[in-house]
C-alpha positions in Angstrom: 143.0 33.6 14.6 139.9 33.8 12.6 138.2 30.6 10.6 139.3 29.5 7.5 137.3 31.2 4.5 134.3 29.4 3.9 133.7 27.6 7.3 131.6 28.5 9.3 131.9 29.8 13.4 130.4 26.6 15.5 127.8 28.5 17.3 126.5 30.2 14.0 126.5 26.3 12.8 124.3 25.2 15.7 121.7 28.1 15.5 121.6 27.2 11.7 120.5 23.6 12.4 118.2 24.9 16.0 116.6 27.0 13.3 115.9 24.0 10.6 114.6 21.5 13.4 111.6 24.3 14.1 111.1 25.0 10.5 110.3 21.1 10.5 108.3 20.9 13.3 106.1 24.1 12.7 106.0 22.0 8.5 104.3 18.9 10.4 102.1 20.4 12.6 100.3 22.7 9.7 100.1 19.6 7.7 98.4 17.8 10.9 96.0 20.5 11.2 95.4 20.8 7.7 94.7 16.5 7.6 92.4 17.0 10.2 90.3 20.1 8.8 89.8 18.3 5.6 88.7 15.1 7.8 85.0 16.0 6.9 84.5 18.8 4.4 82.3 21.4 4.5 80.3 21.1 1.0 76.2 23.2 0.3 74.3 20.1 -0.7 71.3 22.5 -0.8 69.4 20.8 1.5 65.7 21.1 2.9 63.1 19.0 4.8 60.0 18.5 3.3 58.4 16.7 5.8 59.2 16.4 10.1 56.5 15.3 11.9 55.9 13.4 15.3 53.4 12.2 17.0 52.8 11.0 20.7 50.1 8.6 22.0 49.8 8.1 25.0 47.4 5.1 25.1 50.7 3.2 23.5 53.4 5.2 25.1 55.2 5.8 21.7 56.2 8.7 20.1 56.5 8.1 15.9 58.3 9.8 13.8 58.7 10.6 10.3 60.7 12.6 7.8 61.6 13.2 4.5 64.0 15.3 3.3 65.9 16.5 -0.4 69.5 17.7 -1.1 70.2 18.5 -4.8 73.7 17.3 -4.6 72.4 14.3 -3.1 73.5 12.6 0.6 76.1 10.0 1.7 75.6 6.8 3.7 77.5 9.4 6.6 74.7 11.5 6.7 72.3 10.5 9.5 68.9 12.1 10.9 69.2 12.6 14.5 66.4 13.6 17.5 66.3 15.7 20.3 63.3 15.6 23.0 62.7 16.9 26.1 60.0 15.1 28.8 59.3 15.5 32.2 61.5 12.8 33.4 64.1 12.7 30.9 65.9 14.7 28.4 67.3 12.9 25.3 69.9 15.4 23.9 71.0 14.8 20.0 70.9 11.3 19.0 70.8 9.0 15.8 67.1 8.2 15.6 67.6 4.8 14.1 70.2 4.2 17.0 67.4 4.3 19.9 65.4 1.0 20.6 62.3 0.8 18.3 58.7 -0.1 19.0 58.2 -1.5 15.9 59.2 -2.5 12.7 60.6 -0.1 10.4 61.5 -1.0 6.7 64.9 0.6 4.4 62.7 3.2 2.3 63.1 3.4 -1.4 64.3 6.9 -1.5 66.4 8.4 -4.7 69.9 9.4 -4.6 69.1 13.1 -3.7 66.2 12.2 -0.6 66.4 10.3 2.4 63.1 9.7 3.9 62.0 7.0 6.8 60.5 6.5 10.2 60.8 5.6 13.2 58.8 4.3 16.9 60.2 4.9 20.3 59.1 3.9 23.5 58.0 7.6 25.6 55.5 6.7 28.7 55.5 10.3 29.6 54.3 13.4 27.5 57.6 14.9 25.6 57.3 18.7 25.7 59.1 19.0 22.6 60.9 17.1 19.6 63.2 18.3 17.0 64.7 16.9 14.4 68.3 17.9 12.3 70.4 16.2 9.2 73.6 16.2 10.7 75.6 16.2 7.3 78.3 13.7 8.7 78.1 11.9 11.6 81.7 12.8 12.9 81.0 16.7 11.8 79.8 19.3 13.0 77.6 21.0 10.2 73.7 20.6 10.6 70.5 21.5 9.6 67.5 22.0 11.7 64.1 20.7 11.0 60.5 23.0 11.5 59.7 19.5 13.8 55.9 19.6 14.0 54.6 17.2 16.8 50.9 16.1 18.2 49.3 14.7 21.0 47.3 12.4 21.0 45.6 11.3 24.6 44.1 8.0 25.4 40.2 7.8 24.5 38.2 5.5 22.1 40.2 3.2 20.0 39.0 4.3 16.6 40.0 8.1 17.0 42.8 8.0 19.6 45.2 5.0 18.7 47.2 4.5 15.7 46.4 2.0 14.1 42.9 0.3 13.7 42.2 -3.3 11.9 38.6 -4.2 10.3 37.5 -6.6 7.7 36.3 -6.8 4.3 34.4 -9.4 1.7 35.0 -10.6 -1.1 32.9 -10.1 -4.3 31.1 -13.3 -3.5 30.9 -12.0 0.0 32.2 -15.3 1.4 36.5 -14.8 2.6 37.1 -12.0 4.4 40.4 -9.8 4.2 41.5 -8.1 7.6 43.2 -5.4 6.7 45.4 -2.3 9.3 44.8 1.2 8.8 47.4 3.6 10.2 46.1 6.9 11.7 47.7 9.9 12.4 47.0 13.7 12.6 49.0 15.1 10.2 50.6 11.8 8.2 48.4 9.6 5.8 47.9 6.1 5.8 49.5 5.1 2.3 52.5 8.3 3.2 53.3 6.6 6.7 53.5 2.4 5.0 55.8 4.2 2.1 58.1 5.8 5.2 58.8 2.5 6.1 56.5 1.9 9.4 55.0 -1.6 9.5 52.9 -2.7 12.1 51.9 -6.6 13.3 48.3 -7.7 14.2 46.9 -11.0 14.5 42.9 -11.8 14.7 40.9 -14.5 16.5 37.2 -15.5 17.7 35.2 -14.8 15.2 31.3 -14.5 15.2 28.4 -13.6 12.8 24.9 -11.9 12.7 22.9 -8.9 12.0 23.7 -5.4 10.9 25.7 -3.0 13.0 26.3 0.2 13.2 28.3 3.1 14.9 28.2 6.8 15.0 31.3 8.6 13.9 32.8 5.0 13.8 32.7 3.8 9.9 35.2 1.4 10.5 33.6 0.2 13.6 37.1 -0.8 15.4 36.1 -1.6 19.4 32.1 -1.5 18.2 30.7 -3.6 21.2 29.4 -7.0 19.2 26.5 -8.6 20.6 26.1 -11.1 22.9 23.5 -13.3 20.5 26.2 -13.2 17.6 26.8 -16.6 16.6 30.5 -18.1 16.6 32.0 -20.2 13.8 35.8 -22.1 14.1 37.9 -20.3 12.8 42.0 -20.2 12.7 43.5 -17.1 13.7 45.7 -15.0 11.5 48.6 -12.7 12.6 50.8 -10.5 9.8 53.6 -8.0 9.7 51.3 -7.0 6.1 48.6 -4.5 5.3 46.6 -7.6 4.8 46.1 -11.0 5.4 42.6 -13.3 4.2 41.0 -15.6 6.6 42.2 -19.5 6.0 38.4 -20.4 5.1 35.4 -18.9 4.0 32.0 -17.9 6.1 30.0 -21.2 6.9 26.8 -21.7 5.0 24.9 -21.2 8.0 26.4 -18.0 8.1 24.7 -16.7 4.6 22.4 -14.3 5.7 24.7 -12.6 8.3 25.4 -9.0 7.3 27.9 -8.8 9.8 31.0 -10.5 10.9 33.1 -9.9 14.6 36.4 -10.7 15.6 39.2 -9.6 18.3 42.2 -8.0 16.6 45.1 -7.4 18.6 48.0 -5.3 17.6 50.9 -4.7 19.6 52.7 -1.5 20.7 55.8 -0.2 23.2 53.1 -1.3 26.7 52.5 -4.9 24.8 49.4 -6.5 23.5 46.2 -4.3 23.1 42.7 -6.2 21.8 39.7 -4.8 20.8 36.6 -6.0 18.2 37.3 -5.6 14.7 34.3 -5.6 12.4 33.9 -7.1 8.7 30.7 -5.9 6.8 29.2 -7.6 3.7 28.9 -5.7 0.3 25.2 -4.7 0.0 23.5 -6.4 -2.5 22.8 -4.3 -5.3 20.4 -4.8 -8.7 20.0 -2.3 -11.1 17.2 0.7 -10.7 16.6 0.0 -14.6 17.0 -3.5 -16.4 17.2 -1.3 -19.9 18.6 2.1 -20.0 18.2 3.8 -23.9 20.0 7.1 -23.9 18.5 9.3 -26.6 22.5 9.9 -28.2 23.2 7.9 -31.4 26.6 8.8 -33.6 25.9 11.1 -36.1 25.9 10.1 -40.2 29.2 11.5 -41.5 28.8 12.6 -44.8 32.6 12.6 -46.5 34.1 14.8 -49.0 37.5 15.6 -50.3 38.7 18.7 -52.2 42.0 17.9 -54.3 43.5 18.4 -57.1 42.6 16.2 -60.5 45.5 17.2 -62.6 48.4 17.2 -60.5 49.5 15.5 -57.7 50.6 18.1 -54.7 51.8 15.1 -52.2 50.8 11.6 -52.7 52.0 10.6 -49.1 50.2 13.9 -47.2 46.9 12.9 -49.4 47.0 9.5 -48.3 47.6 10.6 -44.8 44.3 12.8 -44.9 42.5 9.8 -46.2 43.5 7.5 -43.8 43.1 9.8 -40.8 38.9 11.1 -42.2 38.3 7.7 -43.4 37.9 8.8 -46.9 39.6 5.9 -48.9 36.9 5.6 -51.8 35.6 8.9 -51.9 36.0 10.2 -55.3 37.7 13.8 -55.1 35.8 17.2 -56.0 38.6 18.9 -58.5 40.0 21.9 -57.6 42.0 22.7 -60.3 42.1 26.1 -62.3 39.3 27.3 -59.9 37.1 30.6 -58.9 35.8 31.8 -56.1 32.3 32.6 -57.6 32.2 29.0 -59.4 33.8 27.3 -56.7 31.5 28.1 -54.0 28.6 27.7 -56.3 30.1 23.8 -56.9 30.9 23.0 -53.3 27.0 24.4 -52.2 25.6 21.9 -54.7 27.8 19.3 -54.2 27.0 19.4 -50.2 23.7 19.9 -50.6 23.3 16.8 -53.0 25.4 14.5 -50.4 23.1 16.0 -47.3 19.9 15.1 -49.1 21.4 11.6 -49.8 21.7 10.7 -46.3 18.5 13.0 -44.8 16.4 9.6 -45.1 18.4 7.7 -42.7 17.3 9.9 -39.8 19.8 10.6 -38.1 22.0 14.0 -37.3 24.5 14.6 -40.0 28.3 16.0 -39.8 30.1 16.9 -42.8 33.6 15.7 -42.9 35.7 17.5 -45.7 39.6 16.8 -46.2 41.1 19.8 -47.7 44.3 19.3 -49.9 45.5 21.9 -51.7 48.8 24.2 -52.3 47.0 28.1 -52.1 46.0 29.1 -48.7 43.4 31.7 -50.5 41.0 28.8 -51.3 39.7 28.8 -47.1 38.0 32.0 -47.7 35.8 29.7 -50.5 35.2 26.7 -48.5 34.4 29.1 -45.5 31.7 30.9 -47.9 30.4 27.4 -49.2 29.9 25.8 -45.5 28.3 29.0 -43.7 25.4 28.6 -46.7 25.1 25.7 -46.0 25.2 25.6 -42.0 22.7 28.4 -42.0 20.0 26.8 -43.8 20.9 23.6 -41.5 20.8 24.9 -37.9 16.5 25.7 -38.2 15.9 22.5 -39.5 14.2 19.3 -36.9 15.8 16.5 -37.0 17.4 14.6 -39.4 20.0 17.6 -39.9 23.3 18.7 -40.4 24.8 19.6 -36.8 28.3 20.8 -37.8 31.3 20.2 -39.9 35.1 18.9 -39.3 37.8 19.9 -41.8 40.8 18.7 -42.5 43.6 21.1 -44.0 46.6 21.0 -45.3 47.7 24.0 -43.8 46.7 25.3 -40.0 43.7 27.6 -40.4 41.7 29.7 -38.1 38.3 30.3 -39.0 38.1 34.0 -39.5 34.2 33.7 -39.8 32.6 34.1 -36.2 29.3 33.2 -37.3 30.5 29.7 -39.0 
């Protein structure tokens, strides 16, 4: 006897339940995979390294790293710069740069949202064979951007050329107070740039002595130069700082007023410990004028002013006031240009220009014509040019005092068409 109408066979019902369970499991597995895949989204943020520089100093056993990169879409807090380097002794695989112990202080840098920049200093006793930097877009992701990293190797040598920091002193204007300064010195990164990228160095100064002028060829800061034994010691408290400069607590004593140089012992820290050598402060040279008074033959030209404008009507009171103000024509009476005719106006302008020039010539100074042209008929400019040429042609062959040129403020933009004017 078969099953009742609408009823399912027992075997068929069990198979349906198994199919539903398998479908639910497959859906759950798919959701899990999607959630895992979407944990770190892949987005093109158009990033690139502007700077990827490494410098290793043998005497300091220190590898300095400087980097700067841009990203048009910005970088999140989860983006990280990583380093990998190899020496004959060790191989350090990709590691977040700032997760490694630092030799020096590196302060946070003020980079804008689209930039990431900074520096690092690692204790690397043996010369690195290769150094690589990269940006990992997300610290838990796999997507990264490699940098073309430049590596410079600085062998042990003289302190003023083969160390990453030098110390020197400068006197104030009165040649009494000394400020001791530190200067970063890298093969491819400038002093100010290293400071901007967050590198800070500690140094101290002690044991001052004053004496005669010192020189050392090829050593402009005299860092590490030998200080003569006949220099006179004087009492001064030690100073130390993590900033770029620090003043001595007291002035140079009166006994050292004639001394040209002060030597001191400067100590800087590196991965090997403290390094101490000579730092030198040189007084500013005392100078005096080569000539007590310099008399320049150049004098301001005398302005001879004119205003050309209609007298019987108003074009623009505001524009006319602007022209008067710009040219200093406040009290100048206008030359009327109502109902002007080219030939008659040219004769009038030449006569008025000549009259003003001859009235000013007895002052003995070269002159310049200052003309305000207030009008609404552009054709008038040809007539004004013709009058100016007639005047200036005669003046060019004269000796001082003469008219050296003319300045005209027109109501309209106008290019002079006469090439000889």
